C-alpha positions in Angstrom: 0.0 0.4 0.0 1.4 3.4 -1.0 2.3 5.5 1.7 2.4 2.6 4.1 4.7 -0.9 2.9 7.4 1.6 1.9 7.6 3.3 4.8 8.4 -0.4 6.6 10.9 -1.3 3.7 13.5 -3.4 5.6 16.5 -1.9 3.0 15.2 1.4 3.9 15.1 0.9 7.1 19.1 -0.4 6.9 20.1 2.3 4.5 19.0 5.0 7.1 20.5 3.2 10.1 23.5 2.9 8.8 23.9 6.7 7.6 22.8 7.6 11.5 25.8 5.5 12.4 28.3 7.2 10.2 27.3 10.4 11.0 27.1 10.7 14.7 30.1 11.5 16.4 29.0 12.2 20.0 26.4 11.9 22.2 22.7 13.4 21.6 19.5 13.5 23.3 16.2 13.5 21.2 12.7 13.6 22.2 10.2 12.6 20.0 7.2 14.3 21.3 4.1 11.8 20.2 3.0 8.8 22.5 2.1 7.5 19.1 6.0 7.9 17.9 6.9 6.3 21.2 5.1 3.4 20.7 6.5 2.4 16.8 10.3 3.1 18.1 9.5 0.8 20.9 7.4 -1.9 19.2 9.8 -2.3 16.2 12.9 -2.3 18.2 14.4 0.7 17.1 15.8 2.2 20.1 18.2 -1.2 20.4 19.4 -0.4 16.8 20.1 3.3 17.0 24.0 4.0 18.2 24.9 4.3 21.7 25.4 8.2 21.2 21.9 8.9 20.0 19.5 8.3 23.0 16.0 9.1 22.9 13.7 9.9 25.2 9.9 10.1 25.1 7.6 13.5 25.5 4.5 14.8 27.1 2.7 13.9 23.7 0.0 11.5 24.7 -3.2 14.1 25.3 -4.9 11.2 27.8 -1.5 11.0 30.3 -2.0 14.5 30.6 -5.3 14.9 31.4 -5.8 16.0 35.0 -7.1 13.9 37.6 -9.8 16.8 38.6 -11.3 16.2 35.3 -11.5 12.4 35.3 -13.0 12.7 38.9 -15.5 15.2 37.6 -16.5 12.7 34.7 -16.9 10.2 37.2 -19.2 12.4 39.5 -20.9 13.1 36.7 -22.1 9.9 35.9 -22.4 8.6 39.3 -24.5 11.2 41.0 -25.7 13.6 38.0 -27.3 10.2 35.9 -25.5 11.9 33.0 -24.6 9.3 29.9 -20.3 10.1 29.7 -19.2 9.3 26.4 -15.6 8.8 25.8 -12.9 7.3 23.7 -11.6 3.8 24.7 -8.0 4.8 25.7 -9.4 7.0 28.7 -11.9 4.9 30.2 -8.9 3.1 32.3 -7.2 6.3 33.2 -6.7 6.3 37.2 -8.7 9.1 39.2 -8.3 10.0 42.6 -10.4 7.3 43.4 -11.7 5.3 40.7 -11.6 5.1 36.6 -14.6 5.6 34.3 -14.1 1.7 33.9 -14.9 1.0 37.5 -17.6 3.5 37.5 -19.2 1.6 34.5 -18.9 -1.8 36.5 -20.6 0.1 39.4 -23.6 0.9 37.2 -22.8 4.0 35.8 -23.9 5.1 32.0 -20.4 5.4 30.5 -20.5 4.2 26.7 -16.8 3.9 24.6 -17.2 5.6 21.0 -15.2 5.8 18.0 -16.5 9.5 17.2 -18.0 12.7 19.4 -20.7 12.6 16.3 -21.9 9.2 17.8 -22.4 11.1 21.2 -24.6 14.0 19.3 -26.6 10.9 18.3 -27.0 9.5 21.3 -28.3 13.2 23.0 -30.6 13.5 20.2 -32.1 9.9 20.7 -32.1 10.5 24.5 -33.8 13.9 25.2 -34.4 13.2 29.0 -31.0 12.7 29.5 -28.1 14.5 29.4 -24.8 13.4 27.6 -21.2 14.3 27.9 -18.5 13.5 25.8 -15.0 13.9 27.3 -13.0 15.7 25.0 -9.6 14.7 25.0 -6.8 15.4 22.9 -4.1 17.6 21.1 -5.0 19.8 17.9 -5.5 16.4 16.2 -8.9 15.9 17.7 -10.0 19.5 18.3 -11.7 19.8 15.1 -13.8 16.9 15.5 -14.9 17.6 19.0 -15.5 21.2 17.6 -18.0 19.5 14.8 -20.2 17.7 17.7 -20.5 21.3 19.4 -21.7 22.8 16.0 -24.2 19.6 15.3 -25.8 20.0 18.6 -26.1 23.9 17.9 -27.6 23.3 14.5 -30.1 20.6 16.2 -30.9 23.0 18.8 -30.0 20.0 21.6 -29.9 21.1 25.0 -28.9 18.0 26.4 -25.7 17.9 25.2 -22.2 19.2 26.0 -18.4 18.5 26.2 -15.8 18.2 28.8 -13.1 19.7 27.4 -9.4 18.4 28.0 -7.5 19.7 24.6 -3.9 20.8 25.0 -1.7 21.9 22.4 1.8 20.8 21.5 4.1 23.9 21.1 3.7 25.3 24.5 4.7 21.8 25.8 7.4 21.8 23.7 8.5 25.3 25.3 7.9 24.0 28.9 10.1 21.1 28.4 12.9 23.4 27.2 12.4 25.7 30.1 12.2 23.1 32.9 15.6 23.5 35.0 16.8 20.0 34.8 16.1 19.7 30.8 18.5 17.6 28.9 16.8 17.7 25.6 19.2 19.0 22.1 16.3 18.2 19.5 12.6 17.5 19.2 10.8 15.3 16.9 7.8 17.0 16.7 4.5 15.4 15.9 3.3 14.8 12.2 -0.1 14.7 12.9 -0.3 17.4 15.0 1.1 19.4 12.3 -1.2 18.0 9.3 -4.0 20.1 11.0 -1.7 23.2 12.4 0.7 23.5 9.8 4.2 24.7 10.5 4.0 28.2 11.8 4.2 27.6 15.2 7.5 25.7 15.3 10.2 28.1 13.3 10.0 30.5 16.4 10.6 27.6 18.7 13.8 26.3 16.5 14.9 30.1 16.1 14.3 31.2 19.8 15.8 28.1 21.6 18.4 27.4 18.9 17.1 23.8 18.7 16.9 21.4 15.7 13.1 20.4 15.4 11.9 17.7 12.5 8.3 17.5 12.3 8.4 13.2 11.6 5.9 10.6 11.1 5.1 7.1 12.5 6.5 4.1 10.7 9.7 2.9 11.0 11.5 4.6 8.0 9.9 8.1 8.9 11.0 7.9 12.4 14.9 7.0 11.4 14.5 9.2 8.4 13.6 12.0 11.0 16.3 11.0 13.6 19.2 11.4 10.9 17.9 14.7 9.8 18.1 15.7 13.5 21.7 14.1 13.9 22.9 15.9 10.7 21.7 19.2 12.4 22.9 18.6 15.6 26.7 17.2 14.5 26.6 20.6 11.8 25.7 22.7 14.8 22.6 23.9 13.4 18.8 24.6 14.8 16.1 24.9 11.8 12.8 23.5 11.5 12.3 20.3 8.6 9.5 18.4 7.5 10.6 14.9 7.2 6.6 14.2 6.8 6.3 16.5 3.9 4.1 13.8 1.8 1.1 14.7 4.7 1.9 17.3 6.2 1.5 21.0 4.2 3.0 24.7 5.6 -0.2 25.9 6.0 -1.8 22.5 7.6 -5.2 22.4 7.1 -7.2 25.6 7.1 -11.1 24.0 7.1 -10.1 22.2 10.3 -8.5 25.3 11.8 -11.3 27.1 11.3 -13.6 24.6 12.7 -11.3 24.8 15.9 -11.7 28.7 16.0 -15.5 28.5 15.8 -16.0 26.8 19.2 -12.5 26.9 20.9 -9.9 29.6 22.6 -6.6 29.6 23.8 -6.4 28.9 27.6 -3.5 28.1 30.3 -4.5 24.3 30.9 -3.1 22.0 33.5 -1.0 19.0 32.6 -1.4 16.0 34.8 2.2 15.2 36.1 3.5 18.6 35.2 1.5 21.3 36.4 0.1 24.2 34.6 1.1 25.4 31.5 0.1 28.9 30.3 -2.0 29.2 27.1 -1.4 25.2 26.3 -5.1 24.4 25.8 -8.4 24.8 24.5 -11.6 26.0 26.4 -14.9 26.4 24.6 -15.7 29.9 23.6 -18.4 31.6 25.8 -20.5 31.8 22.4 -21.2 28.2 23.2 -21.1 28.3 27.0 -23.8 26.0 26.7 -22.4 23.2 25.4 -19.5 23.3 27.9 -19.8 21.0 30.4 -17.2 22.5 32.9 -20.0 25.6 33.0 -23.2 23.6 33.0 -22.1 21.2 35.8 -21.2 23.4 38.5 -19.2 20.8 40.4 -16.8 21.3 43.0 -14.2 18.6 42.7 -11.0 18.9 45.1 -7.9 18.9 43.5 -6.1 15.6 44.9 -2.5 14.9 44.9 -1.0 12.8 42.0 0.1 9.0 43.3 3.5 9.2 45.4 4.7 6.1 44.0 4.3 7.4 40.1 6.8 9.0 38.3 4.8 9.9 35.5 5.5 13.5 35.2 9.5 12.9 35.0 8.7 10.6 32.1 6.9 12.7 30.5 9.2 15.6 30.4 11.7 13.0 29.0 13.7 12.8 32.7 13.5 9.1 32.9 12.7 5.9 31.1 9.3 4.1 32.3 11.7 1.3 33.4 13.4 3.5 35.9 10.4 3.5 37.7 10.7 1.1 40.9 6.9 0.5 40.7 6.9 -0.3 37.0 5.5 -4.1 36.0 5.4 -4.5 39.9 2.9 -2.7 41.7 2.2 -0.7 38.4 0.6 -2.6 35.5 -2.1 -2.2 32.6 -4.4 -4.2 34.9 -3.6 -1.9 37.7 -2.0 1.4 36.8 -0.7 3.9 39.1 -0.4 6.5 36.3 -1.9 7.3 33.1 1.1 6.2 30.9 0.6 2.6 32.1 -2.7 2.3 30.1 -3.1 4.9 27.5 -2.8 3.9 23.7 0.1 6.3 23.3 1.3 6.0 27.4 5.3 5.3 27.0 5.0 2.9 30.1 2.6 0.5 28.3 4.8 0.8 25.1 7.8 -0.8 27.2 5.7 -2.8 29.0 3.7 -4.4 26.1 6.7 -4.0 23.4 9.8 -3.9 25.4 9.1 -6.5 27.9 9.3 -5.9 31.5 12.4 -8.4 31.9 14.1 -6.6 29.2 13.4 -3.5 30.0 14.9 -4.1 33.3 
């Protein structure tokens, strides 16, 4: 299949690996921002094939992983105490809140439904006019257009029983937060190709220029990642710091204007709390005042106390690239996909889940 099989070609993989080995002369630490990239690196064994001088660390590009405890607790409260139909994507349902996950609430009788699209939630609201329906809208810029579209559909249908619990976060501010962290060790970034498919490249030029750090927009297949790593290493070795687009077959300079317009109609930029990291200024989307009736945060004035993170979970350090999952004393022991202490162990884009499922607990440690 075009754009798939050719980017899994063993000969191309070998070619880029050989070039990386020939090019690198000193140690470099590179962060792949997206959890999908992390899973591909681990699943395909790429980390073990890279030269020792190229160290890949894993970034905060897992929106489920950074969704605050408080919002999960609020979703559980709405389902259990307010008789709300709570709809969500599958990878959100097992993420632990301060007391329980949505899956545990569902097992205890709450009406929680796993969907593939927020538009399904609009349909559920239309079919159940006597029930409130809330879609747990989690994601980066990639999923924001579909969630915005669900609000617009509900508005056009004049539904007064649909709203979204928004937990949208933005990639560029997270990259800057990583750079500005006092413990930062990152020397270059592989940027998330799917986000740039929506938003384009303009937000990344200032990061490369201001912080003098290479940024290479990269896809998710083995050849994509290895070519992106090679492009990054070449910049580092040459003392360059610029934005490059490895994923040009998909990512256009201006992104997807129609999708951006959909986002701008419904959302505005605001400060956002990131689980395990803290509040990052202007790093997320919130529903605009014009669509306040479709904002679950406004519609349901629920006061949920902020709960502390699990003391044994080092998810924040993993998400900032400071530690690898297997460096956690609880990895594969007290923390497993069946009994997660933190979101990165259960999310489909979580670094801990990637290491647990693909690297193997024994291999990782």
